[in-house]
N, C-alpha and C positions, 0 to 999 in steps of 0.2 A: 496413559493410553492416548492422550491427546483428545482434541475435539472430534467426536464421531461425525461421520458423514450423514447426510439427511436420510438415507435409506436405513441405516442402522437405528435411527431414531423412530422409524415408523411403528414398529411393533410395540416398544415401550409406550409410545404415545397412545396407541389404541388400547393397550391394557390399562392405562391410566383412566380412560373413559369407560371402562367395562362396568363401572358401577351404575351406569345409565343416568348419571347426574350431569348437569351443566358444569363445565369447567372453564375458568377464565384462563386465557392463553398465557398471560404473564405468570400466573401461578404454576401452570404446567411447565414452563421453562425452568423455573426454580426447582420444582420437584424432579424433573428429568436431569438437571445438572447435579443434584444430589445423588440420583440413582447411578449416574455415570462417574461419580466421584471426581468431578472436575475441580481443579485447583482454582484459587482466586484469579491467577493469571490467565488460565484457560477460559474462565467465565467472562473476563473483561477483554479478551482478545477481539479486535475489531476486524471487519472486512477491510480489504485494501482501500476502499473509498473512505473509511473512517466514519461511516454514517450509522453503523449498527453493529452490535456484538455478533461475532461469527456464529456462536451457538444458537442465539435467538433466531438468526437468519435461517439456520438449517432446520430448526424446529418448525419455523414458519413454512418452509418448503415442504416438509413432511406433512404438515397439516393441510397445505394446499392440495397436494397430490392425493391425500386420502379423501379429501372432500370431493375432488374431481372423480374419484372412483366410486363415490357414493357410500363410503364407509364411515365418514364423519359428516356432520352438518353444522351450520352456524345458526342457532336459534336467535341470536342477537349479536350486536357488534362486540367483538373481543372475546366471544365465548364459543365453545364447541361442545358437541355431545355425540354419542354413539348412535348409529342407525341400526335397523333390523338386519340389514345386509352384513354389517360388522359382527353382529351376534352370531349369525350363521357361520361366518368365516372362522370365528374364534373356536367353534366346536371342533374344528379340525386340528386345533392346537399347532398352528404353523410355527416352525422354528425361526422363521424370518419372514418379514414382509418387505418386498422391494418392487422395483419397476416390473420385473418379469412376472411377479404374481399379480400386480395390478393390471397387467395387460390382459388378464382373463375377463375384465369387465369392459363391456362395450362402451360405456360412458367415458371411461378413462382413455380407451383407444381413440374415441372421437376427439377428446380433448387434446391428446398428443398430436393428432393429425392437423388440428387447427393451429398449432404452434408454429408450423413452418410449411412451406410449399411442398406438395407431394413429391415432386421430382428431386427435391434435395434431401428428403427424409433418409433414404438408404445411406447416402454418403455421410450424413451427420451422425447417424446411429453407429456407423463403423468407426468414427474417429472420436466421438465425444465419450469420455469415460462415464460410465453409468453412475459412479459415486459422486459426480460433480453436479451441483445445482447450476442453473443457467448463469447465475452471477459468478460462481466458481470458474466456469468455463470462460466467461468474458474476462475475468481477472487474469486467468492463466494466459489467454491469448494476448492481452495487453502487456503482461509481464515479459513475454517472449519478444514482442515488437520493441518494447522499451530497451531490453537488454541488448538487442541487435543495434539499435540506434546509438546507445551509449558506447558500444564498441566502435562503431563507425566514427563517432565524434573524437574518441581518443586517437584513432588512426589519423584523422584529419589534422588534429592539433599537433601530433608528432611530426607531420610533414611541414608545418608552418615555421616561419622564421622566429627567432627569439623576440624580435621587436613586435611581431604580430601577436605572440603569446602574451606579452606584457599588456598589449592593448586589449586583448580578450579578457584578461583579468580585470581590467578597469571596467569594461562593459558589464561583466558579471557582477562586480561589487556595486556598481551604480544601480543595476536592476534589483539588487537585494536591499537597496535603500541607503547605501553608503555614498559618501563623496560629494554630497550637495548636487550641484549642476553637473551635467556631462562635460562641459568645458572646463570647470574647475578640476574635476577628477583627471581629465586628460593631461593637464599641466603638472599634476602631482607626480605621475609616473616618470621616472628618469630624472627627477629633479635632484635627487641625492646621489644615488649610484655609488656610494662609498660605504665601507664598513659592513658589507653584507646586506645592504638595504637597496632594493630596487625602486621603491617608491613610497610615497606617503599619501594617505587619503583621509578625508574627514570621516569621523564615525557617524556624524549627524549633519543635517543641513545647516545648522548654525555654527558648526566647527568647534563645538565645546570640547571635543577630544579628537585625537588623531590615531590612525592605525598605520603601523609600518608594514611594508609588504616585501616579501621575497618570493620571486616567481622563477622556478627552475623547470625548463623543458628538457628533462633528463630521461634517459633510458635506464640507467642504473639506479638502484635504490639509494635513498638519502639516509645517511647515518647520523649518529649522535654528534660528530664533530661539526657538521654543517649547522645543526640546530644550536650548538654551543656558540658558534660564531655569530649567528643571528641574534641570540640572546645577549651576547656581549655588545653587539651594535645597538641594541635597544637600550641597554644600560648607559652607553656612551651618549645617547640622545635624551636620557632621562625619560624614556618612553616606557609605558606599562603594558601596551598591547601590540601584538603583531600577528600577521597571518603568513604562513609559509605554504606556498602552493607548488606542487610538482605534478608532472604528468606520469611519474612512476609510482613509487611506494616508499614508505618509511620503514626502517628497521625497528625491531622491538625496543632496542636501546634508545633510539630517537624518540619513540612514543613515550617511554617511561620518563625520559629526561624532561620532555615538555610538560608532563603532568607534575613533575617534582619541583620545578623552579618557581620563584616568586612571580616573575613576569608571566602574563597571560599570553601564551602563544597557541594559536589554533593551527593544526596541521591538516592540510587538505591534499589527499593523494589523488591519483588519476581517476580512480573509480568514483570517488565522491565529487570530484570536479565535473565529471561527465553527468552525474545525476543532477548537480546544481545547474548545469547548463541547460538540461532538458526542463527542469522545474521553472527556470526563469527565462526560457525562450532565447537563449544565446546560441547562435549557429544552427538553429532548427526552425522549421516552419510547420504550421498546422495543415494537414491535408484532409482531415475529416474530424467531425465532432459527433459523438453519440451520447444522448441523454438516456439514463435509465430511470424510468418513472414507475411509481406504484399507485394502486388505487387510492383515491382520497375518500375514505369512509365518511368523513365529516360532511362531504358534499351531498351524500345520499341519505344522511340522517334527517328524519322528518320530525324529530322530537322538538 
């Protein structure tokens, strides 16, 4: 069934607290994961930021919203328990607890109003899926912006000259930590130019090993024959490692062949190239930075 959204978690979380005892949040996450029968992969799935498990994050938001509605309370750090208001709500045996139900409580309505300017509330409510946490919505928006940027990058690379593309590859590899100095890496490209090899670059700053490069600014897919030619060129130079970069894609036969041979050849297609360019700041500039912060409970601890 996949990782449930935070609203689906609300009712099970409240039922967990129905015994009126204090519950540790970490224990609740594990119990709810068992209740939802999450697989090990689903339990370990991380947010796009990589900072927290996705399910833990959604339980956390369910806990936060229920507290803001006055249904749960935090007797001490890392724990929660039921309130009298929650007991009264449970008597009605609701089939589901979600944002619509929580809007019945004035305290929660006030909390929602404080989250954003009043004049923007109606517009955001109409466009923000109710099943998304704020972090989900932020990740979704970032994903859309990034996908559009990657598409623009590939279009720009496709319009560039072959020489510019080879230089772009050098810039990228240097930013990724290869090639030693920028000047050394620049001399490496184009030095060979024979036998299916476009350039050679150091794997590390000391030059203990080298990587042979093939860079193809193509529109058509790259098939197995091109990879075989590159692999043969590597053997001719007694080389063990190579990177084949293209602006298009590789056929299944090409991918299978690269995995099968003894030489280590990394295939980078257009999609992966665009992602690496964004990750390492090649051909892009930063127009804004947003930091997502959370409450530092340790700061407020008086123990």
